[in-house]
C-alpha positions in Angstrom: -30.3 -57.7 71.6 -30.0 -59.7 74.8 -32.9 -60.6 76.9 -32.2 -59.9 80.6 -32.1 -63.1 82.7 -32.2 -63.0 86.5 -32.4 -66.5 88.0 -33.7 -65.5 91.4 -36.5 -63.5 89.8 -37.4 -66.3 87.5 -37.9 -68.7 90.5 -40.1 -66.1 92.2 -42.2 -65.4 89.2 -42.7 -69.1 88.6 -43.8 -69.5 92.2 -46.2 -66.5 91.8 -47.7 -67.8 88.6 -48.1 -71.3 90.2 -50.0 -69.8 93.1 -52.1 -67.2 91.3 -53.5 -69.2 88.4 -57.3 -69.8 88.8 -58.1 -73.4 89.7 -61.6 -73.6 88.2 -62.2 -76.5 85.8 -65.6 -77.7 84.7 -67.7 -78.9 81.8 -68.4 -76.2 79.1 -71.3 -74.0 79.9 -74.0 -74.1 77.2 -75.3 -70.6 77.9 -74.4 -67.8 80.3 -76.6 -64.7 80.9 -74.6 -61.7 82.0 -76.5 -58.5 82.7 -74.8 -55.2 81.8 -76.1 -51.7 82.7 -75.1 -49.7 79.6 -75.3 -50.0 75.8 -71.6 -50.2 74.8 -72.3 -49.5 71.1 -70.5 -51.7 68.5 -67.7 -53.5 70.1 -64.5 -52.5 68.4 -61.6 -50.4 69.6 -63.1 -47.2 68.1 -66.7 -47.4 69.0 -67.0 -49.0 72.5 -68.2 -46.5 75.1 -66.7 -47.3 78.6 -63.5 -48.7 79.8 -65.4 -51.2 82.0 -67.2 -53.2 80.9 -67.0 -51.8 77.3 -63.4 -52.4 76.6 -63.5 -55.7 78.5 -66.2 -56.9 76.0 -64.0 -55.7 73.1 -61.2 -57.8 74.5 -63.4 -60.9 74.2 -63.5 -60.3 70.5 -60.0 -59.0 69.9 -56.6 -59.9 71.3 -53.7 -57.8 72.5 -50.0 -58.5 72.4 -49.9 -58.8 76.1 -52.6 -59.3 78.8 -52.8 -58.1 82.4 -53.1 -60.9 84.9 -55.3 -60.8 88.0 -52.7 -58.6 89.8 -52.4 -56.3 86.7 -48.9 -57.7 85.8 -48.5 -57.9 82.0 -48.0 -61.4 80.5 -47.4 -62.3 76.9 -50.5 -63.2 74.9 -50.3 -63.0 71.1 -46.6 -62.9 71.8 -44.8 -66.2 72.5 -41.3 -64.8 73.1 -39.6 -61.4 73.1 -36.5 -59.4 74.1 -35.7 -55.8 74.9 -32.5 -54.0 73.9 -30.0 -52.9 76.6 -31.0 -49.2 75.9 -34.7 -50.0 76.4 -35.6 -48.6 72.9 -36.0 -51.7 70.8 -38.5 -54.5 71.4 -38.5 -57.7 69.4 -41.6 -59.9 69.5 -42.2 -63.4 68.1 -45.9 -64.1 67.6 -47.6 -67.4 68.1 -47.8 -69.1 64.7 -51.3 -70.6 64.9 -53.4 -67.4 65.5 -56.2 -66.9 63.1 -58.8 -64.2 62.6 -62.4 -65.3 63.1 -62.8 -65.5 59.3 -60.0 -68.1 59.1 -57.2 -65.8 57.8 -53.9 -65.9 59.6 -52.9 -63.1 62.0 -49.4 -62.0 61.1 -46.8 -59.3 62.0 -48.3 -57.1 59.2 -51.6 -56.9 61.2 -49.7 -55.7 64.3 -47.7 -53.1 62.3 -50.9 -52.0 60.5 -52.8 -51.6 63.8 -50.2 -49.5 65.5 -49.7 -47.2 62.5 -53.5 -47.0 61.9 -53.9 -45.5 65.4 -51.4 -42.8 64.6 -53.4 -41.6 61.5 -56.9 -42.3 63.0 -57.0 -40.8 66.5 -58.5 -42.7 69.4 -57.8 -40.9 72.7 -57.0 -44.0 74.7 -54.6 -45.6 72.2 -53.1 -43.0 69.9 -50.8 -41.2 72.4 -49.1 -44.4 73.6 -48.4 -45.7 70.1 -46.8 -42.4 69.2 -43.9 -43.4 71.4 -42.9 -45.8 68.6 -40.4 -44.4 66.1 -40.6 -47.3 63.6 -41.9 -50.9 63.2 -40.3 -53.6 61.1 -41.7 -57.0 60.1 -38.9 -59.1 58.8 -41.2 -62.1 58.6 -44.8 -63.1 59.3 -44.1 -63.9 63.0 -41.6 -61.1 63.9 -42.3 -57.5 65.0 -39.5 -55.1 65.9 -40.5 -51.8 67.4 -38.0 -49.0 67.8 -39.0 -46.4 70.4 -38.1 -42.7 70.5 -37.0 -43.2 74.1 -37.4 -45.8 76.8 -41.0 -45.9 78.0 -41.5 -47.2 81.6 -45.1 -48.2 81.0 -44.8 -49.6 77.5 -45.8 -53.1 78.5 -49.0 -52.0 80.1 -50.0 -49.4 77.5 -50.1 -49.9 74.6 -48.9 -53.6 74.6 -51.4 -55.0 77.1 -54.1 -52.4 76.1 -54.4 -52.0 72.3 -56.5 -54.7 70.5 -54.9 -55.8 67.2 -57.0 -55.1 64.1 -57.2 -57.3 60.9 -55.5 -55.4 58.1 -57.5 -57.0 55.4 -60.7 -55.5 56.9 -59.6 -52.2 58.5 -57.4 -51.3 55.7 -60.4 -50.0 53.8 -62.1 -48.2 56.7 -61.5 -44.4 56.5 -64.0 -43.4 59.2 -63.4 -45.8 62.1 -65.6 -43.9 64.6 -68.6 -45.0 62.6 -67.5 -48.5 61.9 -69.6 -51.5 62.8 -66.8 -54.0 62.2 -66.3 -56.6 65.0 -64.2 -59.4 63.6 -61.2 -60.2 65.7 -59.0 -63.1 66.8 -60.4 -63.4 70.3 -62.1 -66.2 72.2 -65.6 -65.1 71.3 -67.5 -63.9 68.3 -70.1 -61.2 68.5 -73.1 -63.0 66.9 -75.8 -60.3 67.3 -76.2 -56.8 68.7 -79.6 -55.2 69.2 -79.1 -51.5 70.1 -80.4 -50.8 73.6 -81.4 -54.4 74.2 -78.7 -57.1 74.1 -75.5 -58.6 72.8 -75.1 -62.3 71.8 -71.7 -64.0 71.8 -70.6 -67.5 70.8 -67.3 -69.2 71.5 -64.5 -69.3 68.9 -63.8 -73.0 68.5 -60.6 -72.3 66.6 -59.1 -69.9 69.3 -55.4 -70.3 69.4 -55.4 -70.6 73.2 -58.1 -73.4 73.1 -61.8 -73.5 73.1 -63.4 -71.1 75.6 -65.4 -72.6 78.5 -68.7 -70.9 77.7 -70.4 -71.8 74.4 -72.9 -69.0 74.2 -73.4 -65.7 76.1 -76.4 -63.4 76.2 -75.8 -59.9 77.6 -79.1 -58.1 78.2 -78.8 -54.4 78.7 -80.6 -53.4 81.9 -80.0 -49.8 82.9 -82.1 -49.8 86.0 -80.0 -51.2 88.8 -83.0 -52.5 90.8 -84.3 -54.4 87.8 -80.8 -55.7 87.1 -80.3 -57.2 90.5 -83.9 -58.4 90.8 -83.2 -60.4 87.6 -80.1 -62.0 89.2 -82.0 -62.9 92.4 -84.8 -64.4 90.3 -82.4 -66.6 88.4 -83.0 -64.8 85.1 -79.4 -63.7 85.0 -76.3 -65.7 86.0 -74.1 -62.7 86.7 -74.1 -58.9 86.4 -71.3 -56.5 85.4 -72.4 -53.8 87.9 -70.8 -53.7 91.3 -73.2 -54.6 94.1 -74.1 -51.7 96.4 -73.2 -52.2 100.1 -76.9 -52.5 101.0 -77.5 -55.3 98.5 -74.3 -57.1 99.4 -75.7 -57.9 102.9 -78.9 -59.2 101.3 -77.0 -61.4 98.8 -74.8 -62.9 101.5 -78.0 -64.6 102.8 -78.9 -66.0 99.3 -77.6 -69.5 98.9 -77.8 -69.3 95.1 -75.6 -66.2 94.8 -72.0 -65.8 95.6 -70.1 -62.6 96.1 -66.5 -61.8 95.1 -65.0 -58.7 96.7 -61.8 -56.8 96.3 -60.2 -53.3 96.1 -61.5 -50.9 93.5 -59.3 -48.5 91.5 -62.2 -46.7 89.9 -62.0 -43.0 90.9 -65.3 -41.2 91.6 -64.9 -37.4 91.7 -66.6 -34.1 91.5 -65.4 -32.9 88.1 -65.3 -29.1 87.3 -65.6 -27.4 84.0 -62.7 -25.0 84.4 -63.9 -22.9 81.5 -67.3 -22.1 83.1 -67.7 -19.1 85.5 -67.4 -19.1 88.5 -65.5 -22.4 88.3 -62.8 -20.6 86.3 -61.9 -19.0 89.7 -59.5 -21.2 91.6 -60.8 -19.7 94.8 -64.3 -21.0 94.2 -62.9 -24.5 93.4 -60.9 -24.4 96.6 -63.9 -23.3 98.7 -66.0 -26.2 97.2 -63.3 -28.7 98.0 -63.0 -27.4 101.6 -66.8 -27.9 102.1 -66.6 -31.6 101.1 -65.9 -34.4 103.6 -64.9 -37.6 101.6 -64.8 -39.8 104.7 -68.4 -39.0 105.4 -69.3 -40.1 101.9 -67.4 -43.4 102.3 -69.1 -44.0 105.7 -72.6 -42.9 104.6 -73.0 -43.7 100.9 -70.6 -46.6 100.7 -71.2 -47.9 104.2 -67.5 -48.1 104.7 -66.8 -50.2 101.6 -64.3 -47.9 99.9 -61.4 -45.5 100.4 -61.4 -41.7 100.5 -60.2 -39.9 97.4 -56.8 -38.3 97.3 -56.7 -34.6 96.2 -53.8 -35.4 93.9 -55.8 -38.1 92.1 -53.3 -40.9 92.5 -54.7 -43.9 94.5 -53.4 -44.2 98.1 -52.3 -47.8 97.3 -50.1 -46.6 94.4 -46.3 -46.6 95.0 -46.4 -43.1 93.6 -49.0 -41.8 96.0 -47.9 -38.5 97.7 -49.0 -39.1 101.3 -48.4 -35.4 102.2 -51.3 -34.4 99.9 -54.4 -34.8 102.1 -57.9 -33.6 101.8 -59.0 -30.9 104.3 -62.5 -30.1 105.3 -63.1 -26.6 106.8 -66.5 -25.0 106.3 -65.6 -21.7 107.9 -62.5 -21.3 105.8 -64.5 -22.0 102.7 -66.9 -19.2 103.6 -64.0 -16.9 104.3 -62.4 -17.6 100.9 -65.6 -16.9 99.1 -66.2 -13.7 101.0 -62.7 -12.4 100.4 -63.0 -13.3 96.7 -66.1 -11.1 96.4 -68.9 -13.7 96.5 -71.3 -12.2 99.0 -75.0 -12.7 99.9 -76.2 -9.3 98.8 -80.0 -10.0 99.1 -79.8 -12.0 102.3 -81.5 -15.1 100.8 -78.7 -17.4 102.0 -77.1 -17.8 98.6 -74.1 -15.8 97.3 -74.0 -13.5 94.3 -70.9 -13.2 92.1 -68.7 -10.1 92.4 -70.7 -8.5 89.5 -73.9 -9.0 91.5 -75.3 -11.8 89.4 -76.7 -15.0 91.0 -74.4 -17.9 91.3 -76.4 -21.0 90.1 -74.6 -24.2 89.3 -75.8 -27.6 88.1 -74.2 -30.9 89.0 -74.8 -33.6 86.4 -75.1 -37.3 87.5 -76.1 -40.6 85.9 -79.8 -41.3 86.6 -79.1 -45.0 86.9 -76.6 -44.7 89.7 -78.3 -44.4 93.1 -74.8 -44.1 94.8 -73.8 -41.2 92.7 -77.1 -39.5 93.1 -76.9 -39.7 96.8 -73.4 -38.4 96.7 -74.5 -35.4 94.6 -77.4 -34.6 97.0 -75.1 -34.6 100.0 -72.6 -32.4 98.2 -75.5 -30.0 97.3 -76.3 -29.7 101.0 -72.7 -28.9 101.8 -72.7 -26.2 99.1 -75.8 -24.6 100.6 -73.9 -24.4 103.9 -71.3 -22.1 102.3 -73.9 -20.1 100.3 -73.5 -21.8 96.9 -76.7 -22.8 95.0 -75.9 -26.2 93.4 -78.7 -28.2 91.8 -78.5 -31.9 91.2 -79.6 -33.0 87.7 -79.9 -36.7 87.1 -79.8 -37.6 83.4 -79.3 -40.8 81.4 -75.6 -41.7 81.1 -75.4 -41.1 77.3 -76.7 -37.5 77.7 -74.2 -36.8 80.6 -71.4 -38.2 78.5 -72.3 -36.0 75.5 -72.3 -32.9 77.6 -69.1 -33.6 79.6 -67.1 -35.3 76.9 -68.8 -34.8 73.4 -67.9 -37.8 71.1 -65.2 -38.6 73.7 -63.0 -35.9 72.1 -61.9 -33.1 74.5 -61.2 -30.9 71.5 -64.9 -30.7 70.8 -65.7 -28.7 73.9 -68.0 -29.3 76.9 -71.3 -28.0 78.1 -71.7 -28.4 81.9 -70.9 -26.8 85.2 -69.9 -29.8 87.3 -70.5 -33.5 87.3 -70.2 -36.6 89.4 -67.7 -38.5 87.2 -65.7 -41.6 87.4 -62.6 -42.9 85.7 -62.2 -46.6 85.4 -59.5 -48.6 87.1 -57.1 -48.4 84.1 -56.4 -44.7 84.9 -54.7 -45.8 88.1 -52.6 -48.6 86.7 -49.7 -46.3 86.1 -49.4 -42.7 87.4 -48.1 -41.1 84.2 -51.7 -40.9 83.0 -52.2 -37.9 85.3 -50.6 -36.0 82.4 -53.5 -37.0 80.1 -56.0 -35.9 82.7 -54.8 -32.4 83.3 -52.3 -31.1 80.6 -53.7 -28.0 79.0 -52.5 -29.0 75.5 -55.5 -31.2 74.6 -53.4 -33.2 72.2 -51.5 -34.4 75.3 -54.3 -34.0 77.8 -56.7 -36.1 75.8 -58.9 -36.8 78.8 -58.8 -33.3 80.2 -62.6 -33.1 80.2 -62.6 -30.0 82.4 -60.3 -28.0 80.1 -58.0 -27.3 83.1 -55.1 -25.0 82.4 -52.0 -24.7 84.6 -48.6 -23.6 83.4 -47.0 -25.1 86.5 -48.6 -28.5 85.9 -47.7 -28.5 82.2 -44.1 -27.7 83.0 -43.9 -30.7 85.4 -45.7 -33.0 82.9 -43.4 -32.0 80.1 -40.4 -32.8 82.4 -41.9 -36.2 83.2 -42.1 -37.1 79.5 -38.3 -37.0 79.2 -37.4 -38.3 82.6 -36.5 -42.0 82.9 -35.0 -42.5 86.3 -37.6 -43.9 88.6 -36.7 -41.8 91.6 -36.8 -38.6 89.5 -40.1 -39.7 88.0 -41.5 -40.2 91.5 -40.4 -36.8 92.6 -42.1 -35.2 89.6 -45.3 -37.1 90.0 -45.4 -36.1 93.7 -45.1 -32.4 92.6 -47.9 -32.9 90.0 -50.2 -34.2 92.7 -49.4 -31.2 94.9 -50.2 -28.9 92.0 -53.6 -30.7 91.4 -54.4 -30.5 95.1 -53.6 -26.8 95.1 -55.7 -25.8 92.0 -58.6 -28.3 92.4 -59.6 -29.1 88.8 -61.4 -32.0 90.5 -62.3 -33.1 94.0 -61.6 -36.9 94.2 -64.4 -38.3 96.5 -63.8 -42.0 96.9 -62.6 -45.3 95.4 -65.5 -47.7 95.7 -64.7 -51.3 96.6 -65.8 -53.7 93.9 -68.3 -56.4 94.9 -69.5 -58.8 92.1 -72.4 -61.2 92.4 -73.0 -64.4 90.4 -74.7 -67.8 90.4 -71.7 -70.1 91.1 -73.8 -73.2 90.2 -74.0 -72.0 86.6 -70.4 -71.0 86.2 -67.5 -70.8 88.7 -64.6 -69.7 86.5 -64.7 -66.1 87.5 -61.3 -64.4 88.1 -61.2 -61.2 90.2 -58.8 -58.7 88.6 -57.6 -56.2 91.2 -59.2 -52.8 90.9 -61.7 -54.0 88.3 -63.6 -57.2 89.4 -64.7 -60.3 87.6 -65.6 -58.8 84.2 -62.3 -59.2 82.4 -60.9 -61.5 79.8 -59.4 -64.0 82.3 -62.9 -64.9 83.5 -64.0 -66.1 80.1 -61.1 -68.4 79.2 -59.9 -71.6 80.8 -57.5 -71.7 83.7 -55.1 -73.7 81.5 -55.0 -70.8 79.1 -54.0 -68.4 81.8 -51.3 -70.8 83.0 -50.0 -71.2 79.5 -49.6 -67.4 79.3 -47.7 -67.4 82.6 -45.5 -70.2 81.5 -43.6 -68.1 79.0 -39.8 -68.1 78.6 -38.1 -66.8 81.7 -36.5 -64.0 79.7 -39.9 -62.7 78.7 -41.4 -62.7 82.2 -38.3 -61.0 83.5 -38.4 -58.2 80.9 -42.1 -57.6 81.6 -41.5 -57.1 85.2 -38.4 -55.0 84.7 -40.1 -52.6 82.3 -43.3 -52.0 84.2 -42.3 -52.0 87.9 -40.0 -49.2 88.9 -40.9 -48.3 92.5 -41.6 -50.2 95.7 -45.3 -51.0 96.0 -47.5 -51.2 99.1 -50.2 -53.7 100.0 -53.3 -53.2 97.9 -56.4 -52.7 100.0 -57.0 -52.2 103.7 -58.3 -54.6 106.3 -61.8 -53.4 105.5 -61.4 -53.8 101.8 -60.0 -57.3 102.2 -62.1 -59.2 104.7 -61.0 -62.7 105.6 -62.7 -65.2 103.4 -61.9 -67.8 100.8 -60.2 -66.3 97.9 -62.0 -66.0 94.6 -58.8 -66.3 92.6 -57.5 -69.7 93.6 -58.0 -72.6 96.0 -57.2 -70.7 99.2 -56.7 -67.3 100.7 -53.1 -66.2 100.8 -50.7 -63.2 100.8 -48.0 -63.5 98.2 -44.6 -61.7 98.7 -42.8 -60.9 95.5 -39.3 -59.4 95.7 -38.1 -58.2 92.3 -34.6 -57.1 91.3 -34.9 -54.9 88.3 -32.5 -53.9 85.6 -33.4 -50.6 83.8 -31.9 -50.7 80.4 -29.2 -48.1 79.7 -29.3 -46.7 83.2 -27.2 -49.3 84.9 -29.1 -49.2 88.2 -30.9 -51.9 90.2 -34.3 -51.4 91.8 -36.2 -53.3 94.3 -40.0 -53.8 94.3 -41.9 -55.4 97.1 -45.5 -56.2 96.4 -47.9 -57.7 98.9 -51.1 -58.5 97.1 -54.4 -59.4 98.7 -56.7 -61.2 96.3 -60.4 -60.7 95.6 -62.5 -62.4 98.1 -65.2 -65.1 97.5 -67.8 -64.2 100.1 
């Protein structure tokens, strides 16, 4: 196997890495108090609850083979060098030789092989599907892992390589029911010292971490579900930072607080109105279409987010994605919505202003929403008013997040059913990192559509998704993903509402090493390690960096964020604000074609 080497690309990447590495350096922090808004359960790859901050906390305890940098470009982490075969099917990794588990035992290639094979036999929706792309794994020695894929996978470096935490074989080899496991020993920069359910987590730094001692010696993470109490504690100095994004109203207040700094940037989390497509009348595509037509996403952005966000795309894919289908646009038309319902047989028989179903029964729907999210509650209330204007009775029901999750996504397993009408739901930023995950969201085969929480069924969508799985050429993949967006927009299994801008607040006098990761914010692994560690990851062999870029970037990208999302300010990612232009020539193995990717990236802003 020959690593691909492109001299011009190497120079550009070296330049990018030199500019983008965080510049923070300071004395170790004795203790940091970080408020989180949800109990994330035991922090291992099977039991964490949310993608953010749940999986981000898991990644403080465990390591992945690669890691996403602040611009979501994968860099080697546990891996010190690698190569990819010309046909894109074989990956050879050389691990760092000084990595130890937190109990002192060495991390070897056998642990990597074990982890990837364990996920095949013990399903976890986020990780199992990506690892099934691997045909075989060989470990010729303790430092070498060779993975043979069934076919080239364009997103392989992002998922699973930069996503799946590696498990210690000597511990997990005896665990037969991982969903109930309380194990939390990893190789990461921090050890979970104590967890008190519903109250707090305590971490301590790993002095033997292979990337160097972390900058924070101890961390206390109190669980404060009420957002008012959470931010009050920050203002009072009882917390040093919070994981929750600051609401637009609070942001203006914090800007006048000398002790608190804000870091702001684009958000890739997708807030939507999620339908249960198995529940009448939402089984009727006409009803879903009418509901969509009655909603005005721009009003929600202007009113609920005070302009700090972008309107949702009906095809789900974020407007800043290179795969975004710009022809798929949301339409608001109250009169058309009424007409559609009328023609479908939903009429106001008793003249009370609310429609009855074609069988004469009352149409009464309940919209679930997290009780600790004022933004989502306000969104749900506005939508309820819009529904009344077209004669649909939709009640808002705030409930604690755990209860909502259990009704919408029981045990986080879509095969276990669902018990709701509709919900204000949000997928974390990782769903937008690469567009192929649209298949997981909407494929009717729940083995494939492992996040299809609405049980949406569409033969047309499934056909396109199945084609995408076996299509490798970027231009053909782009065409298929465009068609998939059109199908989603036509059948409305969801109504994407907005992508909320991320604004994080923290006490910079206590700790200033925060790194804003595009789409996510400051709660990510890069914020809890030293800047030298990040630079070391970037300073990998040129062949490694070239191959990462080649394998993950296949279409021209657009600037991330708009003028509103990226106000002029000093950047929170480095020593000055800048726009970096990166032109990448890409070789796709086995295809013999060159691509070009241009990416202009605005960084998270330190306000």
